[in-house]
N, CA, C, O and CB atoms as a CASP TS submission, in Angstrom:
PFRMAT TS
TARGET T0000
AUTHOR 0000-0000-0000
METHOD Language model
MODEL 1
PARENT N/A
ATOM      1  N   MET     1     122.419 112.781 122.122  1.00  0.00           N
ATOM      2  CA  MET     1     119.776 113.320 121.031  1.00  0.00           C
ATOM      3  C   MET     1     120.885 112.528 120.092  1.00  0.00           C
ATOM      4  O   MET     1     122.109 112.411 120.140  1.00  0.00           O
ATOM      5  CB  MET     1     118.473 116.206 120.048  1.00  0.00           C
ATOM      6  N   ASP     2     119.757 112.004 119.141  1.00  0.00           N
ATOM      7  CA  ASP     2     119.802 111.133 118.256  1.00  0.00           C
ATOM      8  C   ASP     2     119.502 111.588 117.201  1.00  0.00           C
ATOM      9  O   ASP     2     118.386 112.095 117.305  1.00  0.00           O
ATOM     10  CB  ASP     2     119.219 110.210 118.464  1.00  0.00           C
ATOM     11  N   ILE     3     120.000 111.714 115.960  1.00  0.00           N
ATOM     12  CA  ILE     3     119.055 112.181 114.236  1.00  0.00           C
ATOM     13  C   ILE     3     119.349 111.670 113.686  1.00  0.00           C
ATOM     14  O   ILE     3     120.494 111.247 113.525  1.00  0.00           O
ATOM     15  CB  ILE     3     119.022 113.320 113.352  1.00  0.00           C
ATOM     16  N   MET     4     117.811 111.358 112.792  1.00  0.00           N
ATOM     17  CA  MET     4     117.647 110.216 111.939  1.00  0.00           C
ATOM     18  C   MET     4     116.936 111.116 110.275  1.00  0.00           C
ATOM     19  O   MET     4     115.844 111.683 110.321  1.00  0.00           O
ATOM     20  CB  MET     4     116.384 108.886 112.913  1.00  0.00           C
ATOM     21  N   LYS     5     117.945 111.069 108.705  1.00  0.00           N
ATOM     22  CA  LYS     5     116.956 111.577 109.088  1.00  0.00           C
ATOM     23  C   LYS     5     116.700 110.899 107.237  1.00  0.00           C
ATOM     24  O   LYS     5     117.673 110.425 106.651  1.00  0.00           O
ATOM     25  CB  LYS     5     116.930 113.358 109.839  1.00  0.00           C
ATOM     26  N   PHE     6     115.430 110.958 106.606  1.00  0.00           N
ATOM     27  CA  PHE     6     115.030 111.073 105.362  1.00  0.00           C
ATOM     28  C   PHE     6     115.405 112.026 104.712  1.00  0.00           C
ATOM     29  O   PHE     6     115.343 113.184 105.126  1.00  0.00           O
ATOM     30  CB  PHE     6     113.952 111.046 105.256  1.00  0.00           C
ATOM     31  N   ASP     7     116.070 111.521 103.050  1.00  0.00           N
ATOM     32  CA  ASP     7     115.914 112.305 102.302  1.00  0.00           C
ATOM     33  C   ASP     7     116.618 112.254 101.089  1.00  0.00           C
ATOM     34  O   ASP     7     117.463 112.953 100.529  1.00  0.00           O
ATOM     35  CB  ASP     7     116.023 113.195 102.851  1.00  0.00           C
ATOM     36  N   SER     8     115.815 110.874 100.776  1.00  0.00           N
ATOM     37  CA  SER     8     116.490 110.231  99.228  1.00  0.00           C
ATOM     38  C   SER     8     114.967 109.978  98.645  1.00  0.00           C
ATOM     39  O   SER     8     113.977 109.543  99.233  1.00  0.00           O
ATOM     40  CB  SER     8     117.706 108.400  99.334  1.00  0.00           C
ATOM     41  N   ALA     9     115.116 110.359  97.436  1.00  0.00           N
ATOM     42  CA  ALA     9     113.807 110.495  96.698  1.00  0.00           C
ATOM     43  C   ALA     9     112.902 108.945  96.798  1.00  0.00           C
ATOM     44  O   ALA     9     111.924 109.021  96.055  1.00  0.00           O
ATOM     45  CB  ALA     9     114.212 110.946  94.971  1.00  0.00           C
ATOM     46  N   PHE    10     112.964 107.888  97.356  1.00  0.00           N
ATOM     47  CA  PHE    10     112.693 106.963  97.289  1.00  0.00           C
ATOM     48  C   PHE    10     112.181 106.517  98.731  1.00  0.00           C
ATOM     49  O   PHE    10     111.016 106.156  98.564  1.00  0.00           O
ATOM     50  CB  PHE    10     113.612 106.430  96.677  1.00  0.00           C
ATOM     51  N   SER    11     112.513 106.386 100.012  1.00  0.00           N
ATOM     52  CA  SER    11     112.312 106.539 101.198  1.00  0.00           C
ATOM     53  C   SER    11     111.041 107.951 101.483  1.00  0.00           C
ATOM     54  O   SER    11     110.072 107.763 102.219  1.00  0.00           O
ATOM     55  CB  SER    11     113.834 106.707 101.770  1.00  0.00           C
ATOM     56  N   THR    12     111.250 109.115 100.865  1.00  0.00           N
ATOM     57  CA  THR    12     110.543 110.638 101.035  1.00  0.00           C
ATOM     58  C   THR    12     109.131 109.657 100.869  1.00  0.00           C
ATOM     59  O   THR    12     108.189 109.426 101.627  1.00  0.00           O
ATOM     60  CB  THR    12     110.955 112.243  99.565  1.00  0.00           C
ATOM     61  N   GLY    13     109.561 109.107  99.176  1.00  0.00           N
ATOM     62  CA  GLY    13     108.038 109.295  97.568  1.00  0.00           C
ATOM     63  C   GLY    13     107.103 108.133  98.539  1.00  0.00           C
ATOM     64  O   GLY    13     105.892 108.182  98.753  1.00  0.00           O
ATOM     65  N   ILE    14     108.207 106.976  99.092  1.00  0.00           N
ATOM     66  CA  ILE    14     106.876 106.300  99.775  1.00  0.00           C
ATOM     67  C   ILE    14     106.439 106.663 100.647  1.00  0.00           C
ATOM     68  O   ILE    14     105.233 106.414 100.643  1.00  0.00           O
ATOM     69  CB  ILE    14     106.845 105.216 100.145  1.00  0.00           C
ATOM     70  N   ILE    15     106.939 107.471 102.000  1.00  0.00           N
ATOM     71  CA  ILE    15     105.995 108.015 102.334  1.00  0.00           C
ATOM     72  C   ILE    15     105.384 109.532 101.928  1.00  0.00           C
ATOM     73  O   ILE    15     104.362 109.928 102.489  1.00  0.00           O
ATOM     74  CB  ILE    15     106.213 107.845 103.384  1.00  0.00           C
ATOM     75  N   SER    16     105.832 110.072 101.268  1.00  0.00           N
ATOM     76  CA  SER    16     104.847 110.948 100.635  1.00  0.00           C
ATOM     77  C   SER    16     103.547 109.834 100.032  1.00  0.00           C
ATOM     78  O   SER    16     103.171 109.446 101.138  1.00  0.00           O
ATOM     79  CB  SER    16     105.709 111.915  99.300  1.00  0.00           C
ATOM     80  N   LYS    17     103.218 109.563  99.670  1.00  0.00           N
ATOM     81  CA  LYS    17     102.262 108.112  99.266  1.00  0.00           C
ATOM     82  C   LYS    17     101.182 107.849 100.787  1.00  0.00           C
ATOM     83  O   LYS    17      99.952 107.867 100.836  1.00  0.00           O
ATOM     84  CB  LYS    17     103.652 106.327  98.981  1.00  0.00           C
ATOM     85  N   LEU    18     102.236 107.600 101.976  1.00  0.00           N
ATOM     86  CA  LEU    18     101.010 107.376 102.450  1.00  0.00           C
ATOM     87  C   LEU    18     100.807 107.869 103.199  1.00  0.00           C
ATOM     88  O   LEU    18     100.496 107.259 104.222  1.00  0.00           O
ATOM     89  CB  LEU    18     100.658 106.503 102.693  1.00  0.00           C
ATOM     90  N   PHE    19     100.836 108.935 103.193  1.00  0.00           N
ATOM     91  CA  PHE    19     100.669 110.319 103.650  1.00  0.00           C
ATOM     92  C   PHE    19      99.307 111.139 102.881  1.00  0.00           C
ATOM     93  O   PHE    19      98.655 111.932 103.560  1.00  0.00           O
ATOM     94  CB  PHE    19     102.148 111.099 103.307  1.00  0.00           C
ATOM     95  N   GLY    20      98.987 110.917 101.619  1.00  0.00           N
ATOM     96  CA  GLY    20      98.338 111.226 100.562  1.00  0.00           C
ATOM     97  C   GLY    20      97.027 110.126 100.491  1.00  0.00           C
ATOM     98  O   GLY    20      95.921 110.392 100.019  1.00  0.00           O
ATOM     99  N   ARG    21      97.411 108.930 101.037  1.00  0.00           N
ATOM    100  CA  ARG    21      96.538 107.607 100.980  1.00  0.00           C
ATOM    101  C   ARG    21      95.792 108.133 102.521  1.00  0.00           C
ATOM    102  O   ARG    21      94.771 108.804 102.372  1.00  0.00           O
ATOM    103  CB  ARG    21      97.616 105.762 100.956  1.00  0.00           C
ATOM    104  N   THR    22      96.136 107.931 103.627  1.00  0.00           N
ATOM    105  CA  THR    22      96.118 108.260 104.523  1.00  0.00           C
ATOM    106  C   THR    22      94.998 109.224 105.465  1.00  0.00           C
ATOM    107  O   THR    22      94.324 108.891 106.440  1.00  0.00           O
ATOM    108  CB  THR    22      97.036 108.501 104.318  1.00  0.00           C
ATOM    109  N   ILE    23      95.134 110.984 104.511  1.00  0.00           N
ATOM    110  CA  ILE    23      94.661 111.964 104.181  1.00  0.00           C
ATOM    111  C   ILE    23      92.966 111.417 103.721  1.00  0.00           C
ATOM    112  O   ILE    23      91.815 111.258 104.126  1.00  0.00           O
ATOM    113  CB  ILE    23      95.676 112.617 103.124  1.00  0.00           C
ATOM    114  N   ARG    24      93.635 111.331 102.884  1.00  0.00           N
ATOM    115  CA  ARG    24      92.259 110.744 101.801  1.00  0.00           C
ATOM    116  C   ARG    24      90.989 109.909 102.360  1.00  0.00           C
ATOM    117  O   ARG    24      89.786 109.949 102.105  1.00  0.00           O
ATOM    118  CB  ARG    24      92.882 109.613 100.649  1.00  0.00           C
ATOM    119  N   LYS    25      92.059 108.873 103.534  1.00  0.00           N
ATOM    120  CA  LYS    25      90.972 107.752 103.914  1.00  0.00           C
ATOM    121  C   LYS    25      90.453 107.980 104.353  1.00  0.00           C
ATOM    122  O   LYS    25      89.277 107.628 104.264  1.00  0.00           O
ATOM    123  CB  LYS    25      90.972 106.828 104.377  1.00  0.00           C
ATOM    124  N   LYS    26      90.953 108.832 105.263  1.00  0.00           N
ATOM    125  CA  LYS    26      90.730 108.972 106.770  1.00  0.00           C
ATOM    126  C   LYS    26      90.070 111.051 107.128  1.00  0.00           C
ATOM    127  O   LYS    26      89.586 111.420 108.198  1.00  0.00           O
ATOM    128  CB  LYS    26      92.757 108.459 107.650  1.00  0.00           C
ATOM    129  N   LEU    27      90.302 112.026 105.805  1.00  0.00           N
ATOM    130  CA  LEU    27      89.195 113.369 105.997  1.00  0.00           C
ATOM    131  C   LEU    27      88.548 113.309 105.303  1.00  0.00           C
ATOM    132  O   LEU    27      87.365 113.635 105.404  1.00  0.00           O
ATOM    133  CB  LEU    27      89.451 114.684 105.937  1.00  0.00           C
ATOM    134  N   GLY    28      89.220 112.767 104.123  1.00  0.00           N
ATOM    135  CA  GLY    28      88.154 112.637 102.416  1.00  0.00           C
ATOM    136  C   GLY    28      88.787 114.023 102.063  1.00  0.00           C
ATOM    137  O   GLY    28      88.044 114.983 101.859  1.00  0.00           O
ATOM    138  N   TYR    29      90.059 114.138 101.993  1.00  0.00           N
ATOM    139  CA  TYR    29      90.725 115.084 101.084  1.00  0.00           C
ATOM    140  C   TYR    29      91.656 114.743  99.791  1.00  0.00           C
ATOM    141  O   TYR    29      92.674 114.063  99.663  1.00  0.00           O
ATOM    142  CB  TYR    29      91.494 115.795 101.912  1.00  0.00           C
ATOM    143  N   ASP    30      90.810 115.561  98.824  1.00  0.00           N
ATOM    144  CA  ASP    30      92.378 114.392  97.721  1.00  0.00           C
ATOM    145  C   ASP    30      93.686 115.528  97.433  1.00  0.00           C
ATOM    146  O   ASP    30      93.746 116.337  96.507  1.00  0.00           O
ATOM    147  CB  ASP    30      91.634 113.690  95.320  1.00  0.00           C
ATOM    148  N   ILE    31      94.656 115.317  98.491  1.00  0.00           N
ATOM    149  CA  ILE    31      95.986 115.899  98.639  1.00  0.00           C
ATOM    150  C   ILE    31      96.640 115.608  98.031  1.00  0.00           C
ATOM    151  O   ILE    31      96.760 114.396  98.210  1.00  0.00           O
ATOM    152  CB  ILE    31      96.568 115.859  99.498  1.00  0.00           C
ATOM    153  N   ASP    32      97.573 116.075  96.946  1.00  0.00           N
ATOM    154  CA  ASP    32      98.883 115.767  96.236  1.00  0.00           C
ATOM    155  C   ASP    32     100.109 116.570  97.529  1.00  0.00           C
ATOM    156  O   ASP    32     100.279 117.722  97.929  1.00  0.00           O
ATOM    157  CB  ASP    32      98.864 116.653  94.300  1.00  0.00           C
ATOM    158  N   ILE    33     101.017 114.671  97.954  1.00  0.00           N
ATOM    159  CA  ILE    33     101.544 115.484  98.788  1.00  0.00           C
ATOM    160  C   ILE    33     103.391 115.322  98.422  1.00  0.00           C
ATOM    161  O   ILE    33     103.704 114.230  97.949  1.00  0.00           O
ATOM    162  CB  ILE    33     100.940 115.024 100.385  1.00  0.00           C
ATOM    163  N   SER    34     104.402 116.223  98.604  1.00  0.00           N
ATOM    164  CA  SER    34     105.632 115.894  98.330  1.00  0.00           C
ATOM    165  C   SER    34     106.188 116.044  99.838  1.00  0.00           C
ATOM    166  O   SER    34     105.931 116.809 100.768  1.00  0.00           O
ATOM    167  CB  SER    34     106.296 116.795  97.145  1.00  0.00           C
ATOM    168  N   ILE    35     106.965 115.087  99.670  1.00  0.00           N
ATOM    169  CA  ILE    35     108.038 115.328 101.398  1.00  0.00           C
ATOM    170  C   ILE    35     109.497 115.520 100.570  1.00  0.00           C
ATOM    171  O   ILE    35     109.600 114.753  99.613  1.00  0.00           O
ATOM    172  CB  ILE    35     108.168 113.377 102.912  1.00  0.00           C
ATOM    173  N   ASN    36     110.537 116.344 100.773  1.00  0.00           N
ATOM    174  CA  ASN    36     111.368 116.805 100.281  1.00  0.00           C
ATOM    175  C   ASN    36     111.934 115.347 101.054  1.00  0.00           C
ATOM    176  O   ASN    36     112.092 114.184 100.683  1.00  0.00           O
ATOM    177  CB  ASN    36     111.745 118.393 100.441  1.00  0.00           C
ATOM    178  N   ASN    37     112.235 116.459 102.939  1.00  0.00           N
ATOM    179  CA  ASN    37     112.855 115.677 103.654  1.00  0.00           C
ATOM    180  C   ASN    37     112.564 116.031 104.804  1.00  0.00           C
ATOM    181  O   ASN    37     112.167 117.157 105.104  1.00  0.00           O
ATOM    182  CB  ASN    37     114.035 115.579 103.443  1.00  0.00           C
ATOM    183  N   ILE    38     112.758 114.957 105.684  1.00  0.00           N
ATOM    184  CA  ILE    38     112.076 114.635 107.089  1.00  0.00           C
ATOM    185  C   ILE    38     112.916 114.525 108.072  1.00  0.00           C
ATOM    186  O   ILE    38     113.554 113.477 107.974  1.00  0.00           O
ATOM    187  CB  ILE    38     111.329 113.434 107.154  1.00  0.00           C
ATOM    188  N   VAL    39     113.236 115.244 109.113  1.00  0.00           N
ATOM    189  CA  VAL    39     114.522 115.670 110.517  1.00  0.00           C
ATOM    190  C   VAL    39     113.624 113.719 111.625  1.00  0.00           C
ATOM    191  O   VAL    39     112.666 112.951 111.533  1.00  0.00           O
ATOM    192  CB  VAL    39     113.865 118.533 111.955  1.00  0.00           C
ATOM    193  N   VAL    40     114.444 113.875 112.191  1.00  0.00           N
ATOM    194  CA  VAL    40     113.754 112.649 113.385  1.00  0.00           C
ATOM    195  C   VAL    40     115.047 113.467 114.397  1.00  0.00           C
ATOM    196  O   VAL    40     116.230 113.127 114.403  1.00  0.00           O
ATOM    197  CB  VAL    40     113.955 110.203 112.921  1.00  0.00           C
ATOM    198  N   THR    41     114.672 114.169 114.898  1.00  0.00           N
ATOM    199  CA  THR    41     115.778 114.145 116.444  1.00  0.00           C
ATOM    200  C   THR    41     115.598 113.717 117.804  1.00  0.00           C
ATOM    201  O   THR    41     115.697 114.709 118.526  1.00  0.00           O
ATOM    202  CB  THR    41     116.137 115.403 116.865  1.00  0.00           C
ATOM    203  N   THR    42     115.502 113.267 118.092  1.00  0.00           N
ATOM    204  CA  THR    42     115.444 112.593 120.451  1.00  0.00           C
ATOM    205  C   THR    42     116.206 113.466 120.947  1.00  0.00           C
ATOM    206  O   THR    42     117.275 113.589 120.349  1.00  0.00           O
ATOM    207  CB  THR    42     116.394 110.674 121.252  1.00  0.00           C
ATOM    208  N   ASN    43     115.948 114.523 122.368  1.00  0.00           N
ATOM    209  CA  ASN    43     117.110 114.671 122.623  1.00  0.00           C
ATOM    210  C   ASN    43     116.176 114.465 124.556  1.00  0.00           C
ATOM    211  O   ASN    43     115.096 115.016 124.771  1.00  0.00           O
ATOM    212  CB  ASN    43     118.076 116.315 121.781  1.00  0.00           C
ATOM    213  N   ASP    44     116.643 113.917 125.257  1.00  0.00           N
ATOM    214  CA  ASP    44     116.354 113.870 126.809  1.00  0.00           C
ATOM    215  C   ASP    44     114.331 113.459 126.953  1.00  0.00           C
ATOM    216  O   ASP    44     113.511 114.291 127.342  1.00  0.00           O
ATOM    217  CB  ASP    44     116.917 115.870 127.599  1.00  0.00           C
ATOM    218  N   GLY    45     113.958 111.893 126.486  1.00  0.00           N
ATOM    219  CA  GLY    45     113.255 111.076 126.237  1.00  0.00           C
ATOM    220  C   GLY    45     111.942 112.102 124.885  1.00  0.00           C
ATOM    221  O   GLY    45     110.871 111.696 124.434  1.00  0.00           O
ATOM    222  N   ARG    46     112.712 113.539 124.610  1.00  0.00           N
ATOM    223  CA  ARG    46     111.172 114.512 123.682  1.00  0.00           C
ATOM    224  C   ARG    46     112.522 114.387 121.791  1.00  0.00           C
ATOM    225  O   ARG    46     113.615 114.670 121.301  1.00  0.00           O
ATOM    226  CB  ARG    46     110.706 117.558 124.829  1.00  0.00           C
ATOM    227  N   VAL    47     110.925 113.618 121.544  1.00  0.00           N
ATOM    228  CA  VAL    47     111.078 113.939 119.984  1.00  0.00           C
ATOM    229  C   VAL    47     110.482 114.904 119.019  1.00  0.00           C
ATOM    230  O   VAL    47     109.332 115.324 119.145  1.00  0.00           O
ATOM    231  CB  VAL    47     110.791 112.971 119.422  1.00  0.00           C
ATOM    232  N   LYS    48     111.562 115.367 117.716  1.00  0.00           N
ATOM    233  CA  LYS    48     110.708 116.842 117.379  1.00  0.00           C
ATOM    234  C   LYS    48     111.232 115.987 115.670  1.00  0.00           C
ATOM    235  O   LYS    48     112.105 115.280 115.166  1.00  0.00           O
ATOM    236  CB  LYS    48     111.578 119.094 118.136  1.00  0.00           C
ATOM    237  N   VAL    49     110.071 116.638 115.400  1.00  0.00           N
ATOM    238  CA  VAL    49     110.016 115.847 113.983  1.00  0.00           C
ATOM    239  C   VAL    49     109.670 117.041 112.907  1.00  0.00           C
ATOM    240  O   VAL    49     108.559 117.539 112.724  1.00  0.00           O
ATOM    241  CB  VAL    49     108.690 114.500 113.958  1.00  0.00           C
ATOM    242  N   HIS    50     110.895 117.377 112.241  1.00  0.00           N
ATOM    243  CA  HIS    50     110.927 118.697 111.254  1.00  0.00           C
ATOM    244  C   HIS    50     110.552 117.759 109.696  1.00  0.00           C
ATOM    245  O   HIS    50     110.949 116.620 109.448  1.00  0.00           O
ATOM    246  CB  HIS    50     112.885 119.709 111.266  1.00  0.00           C
ATOM    247  N   LEU    51     109.727 118.593 108.848  1.00  0.00           N
ATOM    248  CA  LEU    51     109.127 118.389 107.719  1.00  0.00           C
ATOM    249  C   LEU    51     108.519 119.821 106.867  1.00  0.00           C
ATOM    250  O   LEU    51     107.715 120.748 106.965  1.00  0.00           O
ATOM    251  CB  LEU    51     108.072 117.397 108.112  1.00  0.00           C
ATOM    252  N   ASP    52     109.910 119.021 105.681  1.00  0.00           N
ATOM    253  CA  ASP    52     109.780 120.032 104.807  1.00  0.00           C
ATOM    254  C   ASP    52     108.619 119.607 103.082  1.00  0.00           C
ATOM    255  O   ASP    52     108.853 118.880 102.117  1.00  0.00           O
ATOM    256  CB  ASP    52     111.568 120.374 104.526  1.00  0.00           C
ATOM    257  N   LEU    53     107.840 120.180 103.314  1.00  0.00           N
ATOM    258  CA  LEU    53     106.784 119.223 102.548  1.00  0.00           C
ATOM    259  C   LEU    53     106.539 120.458 101.451  1.00  0.00           C
ATOM    260  O   LEU    53     106.836 121.638 101.643  1.00  0.00           O
ATOM    261  CB  LEU    53     105.153 118.576 103.602  1.00  0.00           C
ATOM    262  N   ASP    54     105.653 119.644  99.726  1.00  0.00           N
ATOM    263  CA  ASP    54     105.264 120.377  98.580  1.00  0.00           C
ATOM    264  C   ASP    54     103.038 119.363  99.173  1.00  0.00           C
ATOM    265  O   ASP    54     102.731 118.173  99.242  1.00  0.00           O
ATOM    266  CB  ASP    54     106.671 119.721  96.427  1.00  0.00           C
ATOM    267  N   ALA    55     102.343 120.402  99.376  1.00  0.00           N
ATOM    268  CA  ALA    55     100.685 119.977  99.199  1.00  0.00           C
ATOM    269  C   ALA    55     100.334 120.438  97.993  1.00  0.00           C
ATOM    270  O   ALA    55     100.816 121.469  97.523  1.00  0.00           O
ATOM    271  CB  ALA    55      99.587 120.615 100.283  1.00  0.00           C
ATOM    272  N   ASP    56      99.403 119.657  97.350  1.00  0.00           N
ATOM    273  CA  ASP    56      99.122 120.779  95.871  1.00  0.00           C
ATOM    274  C   ASP    56      97.717 119.780  96.219  1.00  0.00           C
ATOM    275  O   ASP    56      97.632 118.570  96.013  1.00  0.00           O
ATOM    276  CB  ASP    56     100.356 120.688  93.761  1.00  0.00           C
ATOM    277  N   MET    57      96.670 120.684  96.804  1.00  0.00           N
ATOM    278  CA  MET    57      94.998 120.576  96.493  1.00  0.00           C
ATOM    279  C   MET    57      94.013 121.496  95.900  1.00  0.00           C
ATOM    280  O   MET    57      94.306 122.690  95.959  1.00  0.00           O
ATOM    281  CB  MET    57      94.376 120.417  97.595  1.00  0.00           C
ATOM    282  N   SER    58      92.985 121.196  95.381  1.00  0.00           N
ATOM    283  CA  SER    58      92.042 122.165  95.144  1.00  0.00           C
ATOM    284  C   SER    58      91.785 123.317  95.944  1.00  0.00           C
ATOM    285  O   SER    58      92.215 123.302  97.097  1.00  0.00           O
ATOM    286  CB  SER    58      91.033 121.618  95.066  1.00  0.00           C
ATOM    287  N   GLN    59      91.450 123.851  95.725  1.00  0.00           N
ATOM    288  CA  GLN    59      90.778 125.354  96.770  1.00  0.00           C
ATOM    289  C   GLN    59      89.427 124.834  97.502  1.00  0.00           C
ATOM    290  O   GLN    59      89.001 125.320  98.549  1.00  0.00           O
ATOM    291  CB  GLN    59      90.169 127.025  95.582  1.00  0.00           C
ATOM    292  N   GLU    60      88.993 124.073  96.992  1.00  0.00           N
ATOM    293  CA  GLU    60      87.708 123.854  98.325  1.00  0.00           C
ATOM    294  C   GLU    60      87.735 123.033  99.157  1.00  0.00           C
ATOM    295  O   GLU    60      86.776 123.006  99.927  1.00  0.00           O
ATOM    296  CB  GLU    60      86.431 123.530  98.015  1.00  0.00           C
ATOM    297  N   ASP    61      88.741 122.124  99.321  1.00  0.00           N
ATOM    298  CA  ASP    61      89.727 120.670  99.996  1.00  0.00           C
ATOM    299  C   ASP    61      90.332 122.013 100.688  1.00  0.00           C
ATOM    300  O   ASP    61      89.805 122.118 101.795  1.00  0.00           O
ATOM    301  CB  ASP    61      91.076 119.278  98.721  1.00  0.00           C
ATOM    302  N   PHE    62      91.196 123.025 100.460  1.00  0.00           N
ATOM    303  CA  PHE    62      92.075 124.290 101.154  1.00  0.00           C
ATOM    304  C   PHE    62      90.632 124.604 102.176  1.00  0.00           C
ATOM    305  O   PHE    62      90.342 124.065 103.245  1.00  0.00           O
ATOM    306  CB  PHE    62      92.728 125.945  99.771  1.00  0.00           C
ATOM    307  N   LYS    63      90.098 125.366 101.628  1.00  0.00           N
ATOM    308  CA  LYS    63      88.765 126.067 102.427  1.00  0.00           C
ATOM    309  C   LYS    63      88.667 125.368 103.761  1.00  0.00           C
ATOM    310  O   LYS    63      88.790 125.799 104.907  1.00  0.00           O
ATOM    311  CB  LYS    63      87.190 125.852 101.576  1.00  0.00           C
ATOM    312  N   LYS    64      88.271 123.514 103.026  1.00  0.00           N
ATOM    313  CA  LYS    64      87.757 123.179 103.963  1.00  0.00           C
ATOM    314  C   LYS    64      88.736 122.315 105.032  1.00  0.00           C
ATOM    315  O   LYS    64      88.218 121.556 105.851  1.00  0.00           O
ATOM    316  CB  LYS    64      86.672 122.600 103.467  1.00  0.00           C
ATOM    317  N   LEU    65      89.597 122.421 104.984  1.00  0.00           N
ATOM    318  CA  LEU    65      90.696 121.999 105.760  1.00  0.00           C
ATOM    319  C   LEU    65      90.854 122.863 106.905  1.00  0.00           C
ATOM    320  O   LEU    65      90.668 122.624 108.098  1.00  0.00           O
ATOM    321  CB  LEU    65      91.907 121.954 104.989  1.00  0.00           C
ATOM    322  N   ILE    66      91.341 124.217 106.144  1.00  0.00           N
ATOM    323  CA  ILE    66      91.612 125.414 107.094  1.00  0.00           C
ATOM    324  C   ILE    66      90.590 125.990 107.764  1.00  0.00           C
ATOM    325  O   ILE    66      90.713 127.123 108.230  1.00  0.00           O
ATOM    326  CB  ILE    66      92.170 126.455 106.467  1.00  0.00           C
ATOM    327  N   PHE    67      89.539 125.325 107.880  1.00  0.00           N
ATOM    328  CA  PHE    67      88.464 126.357 108.024  1.00  0.00           C
ATOM    329  C   PHE    67      87.259 125.142 109.345  1.00  0.00           C
ATOM    330  O   PHE    67      86.412 125.479 110.172  1.00  0.00           O
ATOM    331  CB  PHE    67      87.607 126.874 105.904  1.00  0.00           C
ATOM    332  N   LYS    68      87.909 123.435 108.836  1.00  0.00           N
ATOM    333  CA  LYS    68      87.710 123.045 109.108  1.00  0.00           C
ATOM    334  C   LYS    68      87.247 123.267 111.200  1.00  0.00           C
ATOM    335  O   LYS    68      87.910 124.096 111.824  1.00  0.00           O
ATOM    336  CB  LYS    68      88.357 122.534 108.263  1.00  0.00           C
ATOM    337  N   LYS    69      86.384 122.629 111.786  1.00  0.00           N
ATOM    338  CA  LYS    69      85.217 123.005 113.240  1.00  0.00           C
ATOM    339  C   LYS    69      85.631 120.935 113.908  1.00  0.00           C
ATOM    340  O   LYS    69      85.527 119.923 113.215  1.00  0.00           O
ATOM    341  CB  LYS    69      82.430 123.533 112.388  1.00  0.00           C
ATOM    342  N   GLY    70      85.898 120.989 114.813  1.00  0.00           N
ATOM    343  CA  GLY    70      86.442 120.061 116.204  1.00  0.00           C
ATOM    344  C   GLY    70      87.047 119.779 115.599  1.00  0.00           C
ATOM    345  O   GLY    70      87.910 118.963 115.923  1.00  0.00           O
TER
END
């Protein structure tokens, strides 16, 4: 079993910005994402990713995201 942890403010800050930009570019939602930590575990060829994050968005974007079809 291998475990990778990202919990430094620098690394999670960079990943947060990349996630936010990707969501904005691909889906068109303006979401401010703040990742607190990431834990990636590999075991027997399976990868599990645990994210602890906060997201801030408008109520309209939230409704569009939740009720999006397709």
